[in-house]
Every structure is written in C-alpha cells, then in structure tokens.
TIMI-2910 file (N, C-alpha, C, CB; in pm, 1 decimal, decimal comma, always signed):
<rs>
+----------+----------+----------+----------+----------+----------+----------+----------+----------+----------+----------+----------+------+
!      n_x !      n_y !      n_z !     ca_x !     ca_y !     ca_z !      c_x !      c_y !      c_z !     cb_x !     cb_y !     cb_z ! resn !
+----------+----------+----------+----------+----------+----------+----------+----------+----------+----------+----------+----------+------+
! +12005,6 ! +12189,0 !  +8489,2 ! +11886,1 ! +12244,3 !  +8426,6 ! +11865,4 ! +12170,6 !  +8294,7 ! +11898,9 ! +12399,8 !  +8404,3 !  Asn !
! +11775,4 ! +12074,6 !  +8289,8 ! +11756,6 ! +11994,3 !  +8168,6 ! +11712,4 ! +12076,6 !  +8047,1 ! +11654,9 ! +11886,2 !  +8195,1 !  Pro !
! +11632,9 ! +12179,5 !  +8068,8 ! +11585,1 ! +12258,8 !  +7955,7 ! +11697,9 ! +12336,4 !  +7889,3 ! +11476,5 ! +12354,8 !  +8001,0 !  Arg !
! +11794,5 ! +12383,7 !  +7967,1 ! +11907,4 ! +12457,5 !  +7910,6 ! +12028,7 ! +12368,0 !  +7885,6 ! +11946,3 ! +12571,4 !  +8003,0 !  Leu !
! +12016,8 ! +12240,9 !  +7925,0 ! +12125,1 ! +12145,4 !  +7909,8 ! +12252,6 ! +12193,8 !  +7980,0 ! +12152,6 ! +12120,6 !  +7761,6 !  Asn !
! +12233,1 ! +12248,5 !  +8102,8 ! +12345,8 ! +12295,6 !  +8182,8 ! +12337,3 ! +12237,3 !  +8322,3 ! +12348,9 ! +12449,4 !  +8188,8 !  Thr !
! +12446,5 ! +12250,0 !  +8393,4 ! +12453,7 ! +12204,1 !  +8531,3 ! +12540,5 ! +12300,4 !  +8610,6 ! +12509,3 ! +12059,6 !  +8539,5 !  Thr !
! +12526,4 ! +12300,5 !  +8741,5 ! +12611,3 ! +12382,2 !  +8827,1 ! +12732,3 ! +12298,3 !  +8867,6 ! +12532,9 ! +12433,5 !  +8952,9 !  Thr !
! +12851,0 ! +12355,3 !  +8847,2 ! +12974,2 ! +12282,7 !  +8879,4 ! +13061,9 ! +12369,2 !  +8969,5 ! +13051,2 ! +12242,9 !  +8749,9 !  Val !
! +13147,4 ! +12301,8 !  +9044,3 ! +13246,9 ! +12370,6 !  +9126,2 ! +13369,9 ! +12392,2 !  +9040,0 ! +13281,8 ! +12289,4 !  +9256,0 !  Thr !
! +13421,1 ! +12513,5 !  +9043,5 ! +13539,0 ! +12546,8 !  +8963,5 ! +13646,4 ! +12603,1 !  +9055,3 ! +13503,9 ! +12648,6 !  +8850,5 !  Val !
! +13769,2 ! +12591,7 !  +9009,9 ! +13880,3 ! +12653,3 !  +9082,8 ! +13972,0 ! +12719,3 !  +8982,1 ! +13958,2 ! +12548,4 !  +9168,9 !  Ser !
! +14032,9 ! +12830,2 !  +9024,6 ! +14123,4 ! +12904,9 !  +8938,1 ! +14227,0 ! +12975,3 !  +9023,3 ! +14046,2 ! +13006,5 !  +8850,7 !  Trp !
! +14330,6 ! +13018,0 !  +8956,4 ! +14440,8 ! +13083,3 !  +9025,8 ! +14469,1 ! +13216,4 !  +8958,3 ! +14567,6 ! +12993,8 !  +9026,9 !  Ser !
! +14490,3 ! +13320,7 !  +9039,8 ! +14526,4 ! +13452,1 !  +8988,3 ! +14634,3 ! +13509,9 !  +9078,5 ! +14402,2 ! +13546,8 !  +8980,6 !  Leu !
! +14747,7 ! +13543,6 !  +9018,9 ! +14862,9 ! +13598,4 !  +9092,3 ! +14903,4 ! +13508,2 !  +9207,8 ! +14830,9 ! +13738,5 !  +9145,1 !  Asp !
! +14896,5 ! +13378,9 !  +9185,5 ! +14939,9 ! +13282,7 !  +9285,8 ! +14837,6 ! +13254,6 !  +9394,0 ! +15064,3 ! +13330,4 !  +9348,7 !  Gly !
! +14721,9 ! +13314,4 !  +9388,1 ! +14617,7 ! +13293,4 !  +9488,4 ! +14512,9 ! +13199,9 !  +9429,3 ! +14553,3 ! +13429,1 !  +9533,3 !  Val !
! +14482,7 ! +13093,2 !  +9502,1 ! +14385,3 ! +12994,0 !  +9457,9 ! +14245,1 ! +13038,3 !  +9497,5 ! +14417,1 ! +12855,1 !  +9517,5 !  Gln !
! +14150,2 ! +13025,5 !  +9404,9 ! +14010,6 ! +13062,0 !  +9429,1 ! +13921,8 ! +12945,5 !  +9389,5 ! +13971,3 ! +13190,4 !  +9350,6 !  His !
! +13803,1 ! +12937,0 !  +9451,5 ! +13702,9 ! +12837,9 !  +9412,8 ! +13565,8 ! +12904,6 !  +9410,3 ! +13703,7 ! +12716,2 !  +9510,3 !  Thr !
! +13475,2 ! +12844,3 !  +9336,8 ! +13339,0 ! +12895,4 !  +9326,9 ! +13255,2 ! +12799,8 !  +9245,7 ! +13336,6 ! +13035,6 !  +9264,3 !  Gly !
! +13133,5 ! +12840,7 !  +9212,1 ! +13045,6 ! +12758,7 !  +9129,4 ! +13004,5 ! +12839,4 !  +9007,5 ! +12920,8 ! +12711,3 !  +9209,2 !  Thr !
! +12971,5 ! +12768,6 !  +8901,9 ! +12925,5 ! +12833,5 !  +8779,4 ! +12838,6 ! +12737,2 !  +8701,7 ! +13044,5 ! +12881,2 !  +8693,1 !  Thr !
! +12767,5 ! +12789,7 !  +8603,8 ! +12688,1 ! +12707,4 !  +8513,9 ! +12779,7 ! +12659,9 !  +8401,6 ! +12564,6 ! +12786,2 !  +8457,7 !  Arg !
! +12766,0 ! +12534,6 !  +8363,7 ! +12849,2 ! +12476,7 !  +8257,9 ! +12763,6 ! +12379,2 !  +8177,4 ! +12975,7 ! +12404,8 !  +8317,4 !  Ala !
! +12808,7 ! +12343,2 !  +8058,3 ! +12734,5 ! +12243,6 !  +7980,1 ! +12718,1 ! +12114,3 !  +8060,7 ! +12806,9 ! +12214,6 !  +7845,9 !  Pro !
! +12606,9 ! +12046,5 !  +8040,9 ! +12576,4 ! +11926,2 !  +8119,2 ! +12677,4 ! +11814,5 !  +8096,9 ! +12438,0 ! +11876,1 !  +8085,0 !  Ala !
! +12747,7 ! +11815,9 !  +7983,8 ! +12841,8 ! +11707,6 !  +7955,7 ! +12983,7 ! +11737,6 !  +8004,7 ! +12844,6 ! +11679,9 !  +7807,3 !  Asp !
! +13003,4 ! +11840,4 !  +8089,0 ! +13136,7 ! +11873,7 !  +8139,0 ! +13186,6 ! +11762,3 !  +8232,6 ! +13135,0 ! +12011,1 !  +8213,0 !  Val !
! +13314,3 ! +11736,2 !  +8222,9 ! +13377,4 ! +11631,1 !  +8304,4 ! +13476,8 ! +11694,8 !  +8401,4 ! +13449,3 ! +11525,3 !  +8214,0 !  Glu !
! +13503,1 ! +11633,1 !  +8514,2 ! +13605,9 ! +11685,6 !  +8604,8 ! +13738,7 ! +11702,6 !  +8530,4 ! +13624,2 ! +11591,7 !  +8727,0 !  Pro !
! +13801,1 ! +11818,1 !  +8550,4 ! +13927,0 ! +11847,3 !  +8483,4 ! +13911,1 ! +11926,3 !  +8354,6 ! +13998,2 ! +11720,4 !  +8454,2 !  Gly !
! +13788,0 ! +11933,2 !  +8300,5 ! +13763,5 ! +12013,8 !  +8179,8 ! +13780,3 ! +12162,3 !  +8212,0 ! +13620,9 ! +11986,6 !  +8122,9 !  Asp !
! +13813,5 ! +12238,2 !  +8110,2 ! +13825,6 ! +12383,2 !  +8124,8 ! +13688,9 ! +12447,3 !  +8101,5 ! +13931,6 ! +12440,9 !  +8025,7 !  Thr !
! +13652,3 ! +12538,2 !  +8192,7 ! +13525,3 ! +12611,0 !  +8183,4 ! +13558,7 ! +12759,3 !  +8191,4 ! +13423,8 ! +12567,9 !  +8297,8 !  Val !
! +13502,8 ! +12836,7 !  +8100,3 ! +13527,7 ! +12981,3 !  +8102,0 ! +13445,1 ! +13048,6 !  +8210,8 ! +13495,7 ! +13043,5 !  +7964,8 !  Asp !
! +13511,9 ! +13133,1 !  +8291,0 ! +13443,1 ! +13214,2 !  +8391,4 ! +13498,8 ! +13355,5 !  +8381,6 ! +13461,1 ! +13155,2 !  +8536,7 !  Ile !
! +13430,8 ! +13449,7 !  +8441,8 ! +13476,0 ! +13588,5 !  +8446,3 ! +13518,3 ! +13620,4 !  +8588,8 ! +13364,4 ! +13686,5 !  +8397,6 !  Trp !
! +13632,3 ! +13687,4 !  +8601,5 ! +13682,5 ! +13729,6 !  +8732,6 ! +13722,6 ! +13876,6 !  +8725,6 ! +13803,3 ! +13641,4 !  +8777,8 !  Val !
! +13723,2 ! +13943,6 !  +8842,5 ! +13767,0 ! +14082,9 !  +8846,5 ! +13917,6 ! +14089,8 !  +8870,5 ! +13691,0 ! +14160,8 !  +8956,3 !  Asp !
! +13969,2 ! +14210,0 !  +8891,8 ! +14113,3 ! +14230,0 !  +8910,2 ! +14168,5 ! +14160,1 !  +9033,3 ! +14143,4 ! +14376,6 !  +8919,1 !  Asp !
! +14081,0 ! +14129,2 !  +9129,6 ! +14125,6 ! +14063,9 !  +9253,6 ! +14104,0 ! +13913,7 !  +9249,9 ! +14052,6 ! +14122,8 !  +9373,3 !  His !
! +14052,8 ! +13862,8 !  +9138,5 ! +14030,6 ! +13720,3 !  +9124,2 ! +13893,4 ! +13674,0 !  +9167,9 ! +14132,5 ! +13647,3 !  +9200,3 !  Gly !
! +13808,7 ! +13765,0 !  +9213,1 ! +13673,4 ! +13726,6 !  +9255,3 ! +13588,2 ! +13699,9 !  +9132,0 ! +13608,5 ! +13837,4 !  +9344,0 !  Ala !
! +13506,4 ! +13596,8 !  +9140,2 ! +13419,5 ! +13561,1 !  +9029,5 ! +13310,2 ! +13666,7 !  +9013,9 ! +13357,9 ! +13421,1 !  +9051,2 !  Gln !
! +13286,7 ! +13707,6 !  +8890,1 ! +13184,0 ! +13807,4 !  +8858,4 ! +13099,4 ! +13755,9 !  +8743,5 ! +13247,8 ! +13944,9 !  +8822,5 !  Val !
! +12978,8 ! +13810,5 !  +8727,0 ! +12896,4 ! +13767,1 !  +8613,3 ! +12957,9 ! +13815,8 !  +8482,4 ! +12751,0 ! +13819,7 !  +8627,3 !  Pro !
! +12925,6 ! +13751,1 !  +8371,9 ! +12979,5 ! +13795,6 !  +8243,0 ! +12929,8 ! +13936,5 !  +8209,9 ! +12939,7 ! +13697,0 !  +8130,5 !  Pro !
! +13003,5 ! +14009,4 !  +8126,8 ! +12960,4 ! +14145,1 !  +8091,8 ! +12829,2 ! +14143,5 !  +8014,0 ! +13068,7 ! +14215,9 !  +8009,8 !  Pro !
! +12760,5 ! +14254,6 !  +8021,2 ! +12634,4 ! +14269,5 !  +7948,8 ! +12662,2 ! +14265,2 !  +7798,6 ! +12562,5 ! +14402,4 !  +7988,1 !  Thr !
! +12581,0 ! +14194,5 !  +7721,2 ! +12602,0 ! +14191,1 !  +7576,0 ! +12593,3 ! +14331,8 !  +7515,0 ! +12498,2 ! +14098,3 !  +7509,5 !  Pro !
! +12670,0 ! +14354,4 !  +7409,7 ! +12675,0 ! +14486,9 !  +7348,6 ! +12541,8 ! +14528,1 !  +7286,7 ! +12783,0 ! +14490,8 !  +7243,4 !  Thr !
! +12456,3 ! +14432,6 !  +7253,3 ! +12326,3 ! +14467,7 !  +7196,1 ! +12242,9 ! +14547,1 !  +7295,9 ! +12250,7 ! +14341,3 !  +7152,8 !  Ile !
! +12267,9 ! +14527,5 !  +7425,7 ! +12194,3 ! +14603,3 !  +7527,5 ! +12225,1 ! +14752,1 !  +7516,7 ! +12228,9 ! +14552,3 !  +7668,6 !  His !
! +12348,1 ! +14786,9 !  +7479,6 ! +12383,8 ! +14927,6 !  +7460,1 ! +12301,6 ! +14987,5 !  +7346,7 ! +12534,7 ! +14942,2 !  +7430,5 !  Ala !
! +12280,8 ! +14911,6 !  +7241,9 ! +12198,9 ! +14960,4 !  +7129,9 ! +12054,8 ! +14982,4 !  +7174,3 ! +12203,3 ! +14861,0 !  +7011,9 !  Ala !
! +12000,2 ! +14888,7 !  +7251,8 ! +11863,9 ! +14903,8 !  +7301,3 ! +11852,1 ! +15027,5 !  +7390,1 ! +11820,8 ! +14778,3 !  +7378,5 !  Tyr !
! +11949,8 ! +15047,6 !  +7477,0 ! +11948,1 ! +15164,7 !  +7564,9 ! +11960,6 ! +15293,4 !  +7484,6 ! +12061,1 ! +15156,0 !  +7668,0 !  Glu !
! +12043,0 ! +15293,4 !  +7381,2 ! +12059,2 ! +15412,8 !  +7297,5 ! +11928,6 ! +15445,9 !  +7225,2 ! +12173,1 ! +15392,3 !  +7195,0 !  Ala !
! +11862,9 ! +15345,1 !  +7170,0 ! +11736,1 ! +15368,1 !  +7100,5 ! +11630,4 ! +15416,1 !  +7199,9 ! +11688,4 ! +15238,8 !  +7028,5 !  Val !
! +11625,5 ! +15354,4 !  +7315,3 ! +11530,1 ! +15396,5 !  +7418,0 ! +11553,8 ! +15539,9 !  +7462,2 ! +11537,9 ! +15304,1 !  +7537,8 !  Gly !
! +11680,3 ! +15576,1 !  +7484,0 ! +11714,1 ! +15713,3 !  +7521,8 ! +11677,0 ! +15812,4 !  +7413,2 ! +11862,0 ! +15724,4 !  +7552,8 !  Gly !
! +11704,3 ! +15776,2 !  +7288,8 ! +11670,3 ! +15864,6 !  +7176,7 ! +11519,0 ! +15884,4 !  +7167,5 ! +11724,6 ! +15807,1 !  +7044,0 !  Ala !
! +11442,7 ! +15778,3 !  +7188,3 ! +11296,6 ! +15790,1 !  +7183,7 ! +11244,3 ! +15878,1 !  +7297,4 ! +11231,7 ! +15651,2 !  +7190,9 !  Leu !
! +11304,9 ! +15865,8 !  +7415,6 ! +11264,8 ! +15951,6 !  +7527,2 ! +11295,0 ! +16098,1 !  +7497,7 ! +11335,8 ! +15908,3 !  +7656,0 !  Leu !
! +11411,3 ! +16125,2 !  +7441,1 ! +11447,3 ! +16262,8 !  +7406,0 ! +11350,9 ! +16315,0 !  +7299,7 ! +11594,5 ! +16270,8 !  +7355,4 !  Ile !
! +11322,8 ! +16234,1 !  +7199,8 ! +11229,9 ! +16274,0 !  +7094,4 ! +11091,5 ! +16304,5 !  +7152,5 ! +11219,8 ! +16163,7 !  +6987,6 !  Leu !
! +11044,3 ! +16220,6 !  +7241,8 ! +10914,2 ! +16243,9 !  +7304,6 ! +10915,6 ! +16373,3 !  +7385,5 ! +10875,9 ! +16125,2 !  +7395,0 !  Ala !
! +11023,9 ! +16399,6 !  +7456,2 ! +11034,8 ! +16523,1 !  +7533,5 ! +11034,6 ! +16646,3 !  +7445,1 ! +11160,4 ! +16521,1 !  +7617,3 !  Gly !
! +11110,8 ! +16641,0 !  +7336,5 ! +11115,8 ! +16754,7 !  +7243,6 ! +10979,6 ! +16776,0 !  +7178,5 ! +11223,9 ! +16732,2 !  +7135,2 !  Val !
! +10912,6 ! +16668,9 !  +7138,9 ! +10780,2 ! +16680,8 !  +7077,2 ! +10679,2 ! +16739,0 !  +7176,1 ! +10731,8 ! +16543,5 !  +7026,5 !  Ala !
! +10686,2 ! +16696,4 !  +7300,7 ! +10596,0 ! +16749,7 !  +7403,1 ! +10621,3 ! +16898,1 !  +7425,3 ! +10612,8 ! +16673,0 !  +7535,1 !  Thr !
! +10748,3 ! +16935,0 !  +7436,4 ! +10782,8 ! +17075,7 !  +7454,4 ! +10736,1 ! +17159,2 !  +7335,3 ! +10934,1 ! +17091,5 !  +7473,8 !  Leu !
! +10754,5 ! +17108,9 !  +7214,1 ! +10710,0 ! +17180,6 !  +7094,5 ! +10558,2 ! +17197,1 !  +7095,4 ! +10754,8 ! +17106,2 !  +6967,1 !  Ala !
! +10485,4 ! +17094,1 !  +7134,9 ! +10338,7 ! +17103,1 !  +7141,1 ! +10294,7 ! +17207,0 !  +7243,2 ! +10277,7 ! +16966,3 !  +7175,9 !  Ala !
! +10363,6 ! +17213,2 !  +7355,5 ! +10330,8 ! +17313,0 !  +7457,8 ! +10356,2 ! +17453,7 !  +7404,7 ! +10413,2 ! +17288,7 !  +7586,3 !  Ile !
! +10470,7 ! +17473,8 !  +7339,9 ! +10502,9 ! +17605,9 !  +7283,6 ! +10400,2 ! +17646,5 !  +7178,5 ! +10644,2 ! +17605,5 !  +7221,9 !  Val !
! +10363,0 ! +17554,9 !  +7091,2 ! +10263,1 ! +17584,8 !  +6988,4 ! +10129,1 ! +17619,1 !  +7054,0 ! +10246,8 ! +17464,8 !  +6891,2 !  Val !
! +10088,6 ! +17541,9 !  +7153,7 !  +9961,2 ! +17567,3 !  +7220,9 !  +9957,7 ! +17702,7 !  +7290,4 !  +9933,6 ! +17458,3 !  +7321,5 !  Gly !
! +10065,2 ! +17737,2 !  +7361,6 ! +10071,0 ! +17865,9 !  +7430,9 ! +10073,5 ! +17980,1 !  +7329,2 ! +10195,2 ! +17872,8 !  +7523,2 !  Val !
! +10154,5 ! +17965,7 !  +7225,1 ! +10162,1 ! +18069,8 !  +7122,2 ! +10026,9 ! +18089,7 !  +7055,5 ! +10268,1 ! +18034,2 !  +7016,8 !  Thr !
!  +9957,8 ! +17980,8 !  +7026,3 !  +9826,8 ! +17990,8 !  +6963,1 !  +9726,7 ! +18059,6 !  +7055,4 !  +9775,8 ! +17852,0 !  +6924,0 !  Arg !
!  +9729,6 ! +18025,6 !  +7184,5 !  +9637,8 ! +18088,4 !  +7279,6 !  +9663,5 ! +18238,6 !  +7289,4 !  +9651,3 ! +18023,4 !  +7418,2 !  Ala !
!  +9789,3 ! +18279,4 !  +7293,7 !  +9823,0 ! +18421,8 !  +7300,5 !  +9778,4 ! +18492,5 !  +7173,3 !  +9974,6 ! +18441,2 !  +7322,1 !  Val !
!  +9804,9 ! +18433,6 !  +7057,8 !  +9763,6 ! +18494,3 !  +6930,5 !  +9611,5 ! +18505,1 !  +6922,0 !  +9817,3 ! +18412,0 !  +6811,5 !  Cys !
!  +9539,2 ! +18400,8 !  +6966,1 !  +9392,8 ! +18405,2 !  +6965,4 !  +9341,2 ! +18517,4 !  +7054,9 !  +9334,7 ! +18270,6 !  +7011,0 !  Asp !
!  +9402,8 ! +18534,2 !  +7169,8 !  +9360,2 ! +18639,2 !  +7262,0 !  +9384,5 ! +18778,0 !  +7201,9 !  +9434,2 ! +18625,8 !  +7396,1 !  Arg !
!  +9500,6 ! +18796,3 !  +7139,8 !  +9531,2 ! +18925,0 !  +7075,9 !  +9434,5 ! +18951,1 !  +6960,6 !  +9677,6 ! +18927,3 !  +7024,7 !  Ile !
!  +9409,2 ! +18848,6 !  +6878,8 !  +9318,9 ! +18862,3 !  +6764,7 !  +9177,3 ! +18892,7 !  +6813,1 !  +9320,0 ! +18734,0 !  +6678,3 !  Arg !
!  +9133,3 ! +18825,5 !  +6918,4 !  +8999,8 ! +18848,3 !  +6972,6 !  +8986,4 ! +18990,4 !  +7026,8 !  +8968,8 ! +18746,6 !  +7082,8 !  Ser !
!  +9089,6 ! +19038,5 !  +7096,0 !  +9085,8 ! +19175,4 !  +7147,8 !  +9080,4 ! +19275,0 !  +7032,7 !  +9208,4 ! +19203,6 !  +7237,4 !  Ala !
!  +9153,3 ! +19248,9 !  +6926,0 !  +9149,5 ! +19336,0 !  +6808,6 !  +9011,3 ! +19338,6 !  +6745,0 !  +9252,5 ! +19290,9 !  +6706,1 !  Gly !
!  +8950,0 ! +19220,6 !  +6730,3 !  +8814,5 ! +19213,7 !  +6675,5 !  +8716,7 ! +19289,8 !  +6765,1 !  +8769,8 ! +19066,6 !  +6659,9 !  Trp !
!  +8728,4 ! +19268,4 !  +6894,3 !  +8637,3 ! +19335,7 !  +6988,0 !  +8651,5 ! +19487,2 !  +6977,5 !  +8664,7 ! +19289,8 !  +7133,0 !  Gln !
!  +8773,5 ! +19534,5 !  +6968,4 !  +8796,6 ! +19678,5 !  +6954,3 !  +8733,5 ! +19730,6 !  +6825,0 !  +8948,1 ! +19709,4 !  +6956,1 !  His !
!  +8754,5 ! +19658,3 !  +6716,8 !  +8697,7 ! +19701,2 !  +6587,8 !  +8544,5 ! +19698,0 !  +6590,4 !  +8750,1 ! +19611,2 !  +6473,9 !  Asp !
!  +8484,6 ! +19596,6 !  +6652,9 !  +8338,8 ! +19590,3 !  +6663,7 !  +8285,5 ! +19702,9 !  +6750,8 !  +8295,2 ! +19455,3 !  +6720,3 !  Leu !
!  +8352,7 ! +19732,2 !  +6862,6 !  +8311,6 ! +19842,6 !  +6948,5 !  +8317,2 ! +19974,8 !  +6872,9 !  +8400,1 ! +19849,2 !  +7073,3 !  Asp !
!  +8420,7 ! +19989,6 !  +6791,4 !  +8434,3 ! +20111,5 !  +6712,3 !  +8323,9 ! +20119,8 !  +6608,7 !  +8571,5 ! +20117,1 !  +6644,4 !  Thr !
!  +8290,9 ! +20010,0 !  +6545,1 !  +8188,2 ! +20007,5 !  +6442,2 !  +8048,9 ! +20030,0 !  +6499,9 !  +8192,6 ! +19875,7 !  +6367,9 !  Leu !
!  +8016,6 ! +19967,3 !  +6610,1 !  +7882,9 ! +19971,6 !  +6668,3 !  +7861,2 ! +20100,1 !  +6747,6 !  +7860,3 ! +19850,2 !  +6758,2 !  Ile !
!  +7958,8 ! +20141,8 !  +6816,4 !  +7943,7 ! +20263,5 !  +6896,3 !  +7954,9 ! +20232,7 !  +7043,3 !  +7810,5 ! +20331,0 !  +6867,5 !  Gly !
!  +7912,8 ! +20328,2 !  +7125,7 !  +7928,6 ! +20314,2 !  +7269,3 !  +7809,4 ! +20248,0 !  +7337,0 !  +7952,0 ! +20448,1 !  +7330,0 !  Asp !
!  +7718,1 ! +20191,3 !  +7260,0 !  +7602,7 ! +20124,6 !  +7317,4 !  +7480,9 ! +20214,4 !  +7324,1 !  +7635,7 ! +20074,4 !  +7454,0 !  Gly !
!  +7496,1 ! +20344,2 !  +7298,0 !  +7382,7 ! +20437,8 !  +7300,4 !  +7355,9 ! +20492,0 !  +7160,3 !  +7410,2 ! +20554,7 !  +7398,8 !  Arg !
!  +7411,7 ! +20423,4 !  +7061,8 !  +7389,2 ! +20467,0 !  +6924,8 !  +7487,6 ! +20571,7 !  +6878,2 !  +7251,5 ! +20519,8 !  +6911,0 !  Gly !
!  +7581,8 ! +20608,8 !  +6959,9 !  +7680,3 ! +20709,4 !  +6921,7 !  +7811,4 ! +20638,3 !  +6887,8 !  +7701,1 ! +20814,6 !  +7036,0 !  His !
!  +7870,2 ! +20672,4 !  +6777,3 !  +8000,5 ! +20612,7 !  +6748,0 !  +8101,8 ! +20658,1 !  +6852,4 !  +8048,3 ! +20650,8 !  +6605,2 !  Pro !
!  +8191,4 ! +20572,3 !  +6883,8 !  +8292,3 ! +20605,2 !  +6984,7 !  +8402,1 ! +20693,2 !  +6927,3 !  +8353,0 ! +20478,1 !  +7042,5 !  Thr !
!  +8421,1 ! +20687,9 !  +6798,7 !  +8525,2 ! +20770,0 !  +6735,0 !  +8457,0 ! +20875,8 !  +6647,8 !  +8623,6 ! +20681,3 !  +6649,2 !  Asn !
!  +8439,5 ! +20994,1 !  +6700,9 !  +8383,7 ! +21102,4 !  +6620,4 !  +8495,7 ! +21190,7 !  +6571,9 !  +8280,7 ! +21184,6 !  +6700,3 !  Arg !
!  +8486,7 ! +21229,7 !  +6447,9 !  +8591,3 ! +21321,0 !  +6396,2 !  +8581,5 ! +21458,7 !  +6454,0 !  +8583,8 ! +21330,7 !  +6246,5 !  Pro !
+----------+----------+----------+----------+----------+----------+----------+----------+----------+----------+----------+----------+------+
</rs>
C-alpha cells in the first residue's frame, strides 16, 4: 500500500513448540528475516491487535450522553404530565367557583344559605 508505506508479508512464529505461519501488514522496507510484531491468542492463532484505549473513552462519553438524554426525556415527560394534571385540577376549581358565582343558569345562586 504505497499511501500507507506498508506491504503484506508472510510471517512465521512459534508458540509452545508449535510452528505457525500467516500474513500481516508490515513497513514497506521490511527485509526477510526482520522481526515484525504480531498479535496471537493463547493457542498461537494470529489475531488483530487490541482496540486502542481511546475507544473506551469514546464509548464511555457516548454512553453517558445517551443516559443523560434518557434522563432529560423522562424528566420532560414527568413535568409535562404533572403540568397537565395541575392545569386540569386548576381549571376544575375555576369552573366550580364560576358556577358558584354565576348560579345555576336560571339566575339563582347554587349556594343559598
């Protein structure tokens, strides 16, 4: 890969007396016999390198933002429902007071002593 200045090379390694071979990306100037770092699992199979630790930070920030958005949404819902209930109670109270003040619609007060 000329843009990355790398090439694919065949590598071989030994783990617990067992010989393994595979391919990996290496600097373009690597020569036969040079040492190239690769990652292997407990059985000697070649694996990709571990994820950089900065990815954990990105995931943590993303998770925190999702939690924050969820809490804010839940709070907005609670405020909206509470406000609607309070408005309904207040409106019913006003209606009751107006009915009491105006009367029963025939000019008679609804609350006579």
